C-alpha positions as CSV (number, residue, x, y, z in Angstrom):
1,M,0.0,0.0,-0.2
2,S,2.8,2.5,1.1
3,R,4.7,1.7,-2.5
4,C,1.8,2.4,-4.5
5,L,1.2,5.7,-2.4
6,L,4.7,6.4,-3.1
7,I,4.3,6.0,-6.5
8,A,1.4,8.1,-7.2
9,I,3.0,11.0,-5.1
10,S,6.1,10.5,-7.4
11,M,3.7,10.9,-10.7
12,L,2.0,13.8,-9.0
13,S,5.4,15.9,-8.6
14,L,6.3,15.3,-12.0
15,P,6.3,18.3,-14.3
16,S,3.4,18.2,-16.8
17,H,3.7,19.3,-20.4
18,A,0.6,20.3,-22.2
19,G,2.3,20.7,-25.5
20,N,5.5,20.2,-27.2
21,I,7.6,23.4,-28.4
22,A,8.5,21.7,-31.6
23,D,5.2,20.1,-32.2
24,T,3.8,23.7,-32.1
25,F,6.1,25.9,-33.8
26,G,8.3,23.4,-35.9
27,E,7.0,24.8,-39.2
28,G,6.4,28.2,-38.1
29,V,4.2,30.6,-36.6
30,F,1.2,32.9,-37.6
31,G,0.4,31.2,-40.5
32,L,3.8,31.5,-41.9
33,H,6.9,29.0,-42.3
34,W,10.2,29.2,-41.0
35,G,12.6,30.5,-43.9
36,A,9.5,32.6,-45.4
37,S,10.5,35.3,-47.6
38,R,9.6,39.2,-47.5
39,S,7.0,38.8,-50.0
40,E,5.6,35.7,-48.1
41,I,5.5,38.0,-44.9
42,V,4.0,40.9,-46.7
43,A,1.3,39.0,-48.5
44,K,-0.1,37.5,-45.0
45,F,0.3,41.0,-43.3
46,P,0.3,43.7,-45.6
47,E,-0.2,46.6,-42.8
48,G,3.4,46.0,-41.5
49,K,6.5,48.2,-41.9
50,W,10.3,46.9,-42.6
51,S,13.5,48.4,-40.7
52,A,16.8,47.4,-41.4
53,R,19.2,46.0,-38.7
54,P,22.9,46.7,-38.4
55,A,23.8,42.9,-39.0
56,G,22.1,43.0,-42.7
57,D,19.0,41.4,-41.6
58,A,15.5,42.9,-41.4
59,T,12.4,43.3,-39.2
60,Y,8.8,43.5,-40.4
61,T,6.6,44.8,-37.5
62,I,3.1,44.8,-37.6
63,V,0.7,45.9,-34.8
64,N,-2.7,44.0,-33.9
65,S,-4.8,42.7,-30.8
66,K,-4.7,39.0,-31.5
67,P,-4.7,37.3,-28.3
68,V,-2.0,34.7,-27.8
69,L,-1.9,32.2,-25.1
70,G,-5.6,33.4,-24.4
71,I,-4.1,36.9,-23.2
72,A,-5.5,40.2,-24.6
73,R,-2.8,42.3,-26.4
74,P,-4.8,45.4,-27.5
75,S,-2.5,47.2,-30.1
76,Q,0.6,45.1,-29.7
77,Q,3.4,44.6,-31.8
78,I,4.4,41.1,-33.6
79,R,7.9,41.7,-34.9
80,F,8.9,39.2,-37.9
81,N,13.4,39.1,-38.1
82,L,14.7,37.8,-41.2
83,D,18.3,36.8,-41.5
84,A,21.0,38.4,-43.8
85,S,19.5,35.9,-46.3
86,G,16.2,37.3,-46.0
87,R,14.4,34.0,-44.6
88,L,12.1,34.3,-41.5
89,T,14.0,33.1,-38.4
90,I,12.8,34.7,-35.4
91,V,9.3,36.0,-34.2
92,H,8.7,38.4,-31.2
93,V,5.2,38.9,-29.7
94,V,5.0,41.8,-27.7
95,F,2.7,42.2,-24.6
96,A,2.0,44.7,-22.3
97,R,4.7,44.7,-19.3
98,D,2.2,44.0,-16.8
99,A,1.3,40.8,-18.7
100,A,4.6,39.1,-17.7
101,F,3.2,37.1,-14.8
102,N,0.2,35.6,-17.1
103,V,2.3,35.0,-20.1
104,A,4.8,33.0,-17.7
105,L,2.2,30.9,-16.3
106,R,0.4,30.3,-19.6
107,A,3.7,29.4,-21.4
108,H,4.9,27.1,-18.3
109,K,1.2,25.6,-18.8
110,A,1.5,25.2,-22.4
111,F,5.1,24.0,-23.1
112,G,5.9,22.9,-19.3
113,P,8.7,24.3,-17.4
114,S,11.3,26.6,-18.7
115,E,15.1,26.0,-17.6
116,V,14.8,29.3,-15.5
117,G,11.3,28.1,-14.1
118,I,8.6,30.6,-13.1
119,D,10.8,32.6,-10.6
120,T,9.0,35.6,-8.6
121,D,12.3,37.5,-8.9
122,F,11.8,37.3,-12.5
123,L,8.5,39.1,-12.2
124,A,9.0,41.4,-9.2
125,D,12.6,43.0,-9.9
126,N,11.7,46.6,-11.9
127,S,15.1,47.4,-11.9
128,T,16.6,45.1,-14.7
129,S,15.5,43.0,-17.7
130,R,14.8,39.2,-17.2
131,F,14.3,36.3,-19.2
132,M,13.1,32.5,-19.1
133,R,14.4,30.1,-21.5
134,W,12.8,26.8,-22.7
135,S,15.0,24.1,-23.8
136,D,16.0,23.7,-27.6
137,D,13.3,21.4,-28.9
138,G,13.8,20.1,-32.5
139,G,15.7,23.2,-33.5
140,V,12.9,26.0,-31.9
141,V,13.7,27.7,-28.7
142,L,11.1,29.6,-26.8
143,L,12.1,32.7,-24.5
144,L,10.2,35.0,-22.5
145,L,12.0,38.6,-22.0
146,L,10.9,40.8,-19.7
147,I,12.8,44.1,-20.3
148,N,12.6,47.2,-17.7
149,L,15.3,49.6,-19.2
150,Q,14.3,52.5,-20.5
151,E,17.6,52.8,-22.5
152,L,17.0,50.2,-25.1
153,E,15.2,51.9,-28.0
154,A,14.7,48.7,-30.0
155,F,12.9,46.9,-27.0
156,P,10.7,49.2,-25.0
157,P,9.5,47.9,-21.6
158,S,7.5,45.2,-22.2
159,T,7.2,41.7,-22.1
160,Y,8.1,39.6,-25.4
161,L,7.4,35.9,-26.2
162,I,10.5,35.1,-28.6
163,I,9.9,32.2,-30.7
164,N,13.4,31.5,-32.7
165,G,12.8,28.9,-35.2
166,E,16.5,28.9,-36.9
167,G,16.8,25.1,-36.6
168,A,13.2,24.0,-36.6
169,R,11.4,20.8,-38.1
170,G,8.0,19.4,-37.6
171,A,4.7,21.1,-36.7
172,R,1.4,20.8,-35.0
173,S,-1.6,23.2,-34.9
174,K,-1.4,26.5,-33.7
175,E,-4.9,27.8,-33.4
176,A,-6.0,26.8,-29.6
177,L,-2.9,28.7,-28.6
178,G,-3.6,31.8,-30.7
179,F,-0.7,31.4,-33.0
180,Q,-2.3,30.8,-36.2
């Protein structure tokens, strides 16, 4: 009897994984595949604006209010980063600064624990920038970045969910999480 109870308690203490990052983002995000060209991005989101970056790559920014992870994002940015060869590699989903706790909890629920874990210091320290990183999963890396520094013009104080698909493969439907 005590052996069964010990096994049951052990199973309850294991981290839950409601979704797999590579299964969700392995082929792309927001209806675009990793490696999408400038013209494919513009065709999908014609309302955006391009900006060049010093490394020779570019960023295409749109402003929308599409909920992501079930969290409202009124008039927030989504940034599509292209590498120097003009292919989509990284997507930044911007949330309000005060959404950090909800984004962290919902990402944890959807993708399991991050390498950093849900740390109250991550959410409570208003003087620095913090991040949470989920393990590389099939070439996709998920980051949650909290920027608090006013000096970073390219990244104003906000909460950023960053999906890096530079090494991605495989995919599953993204509708339920709001990424379609």
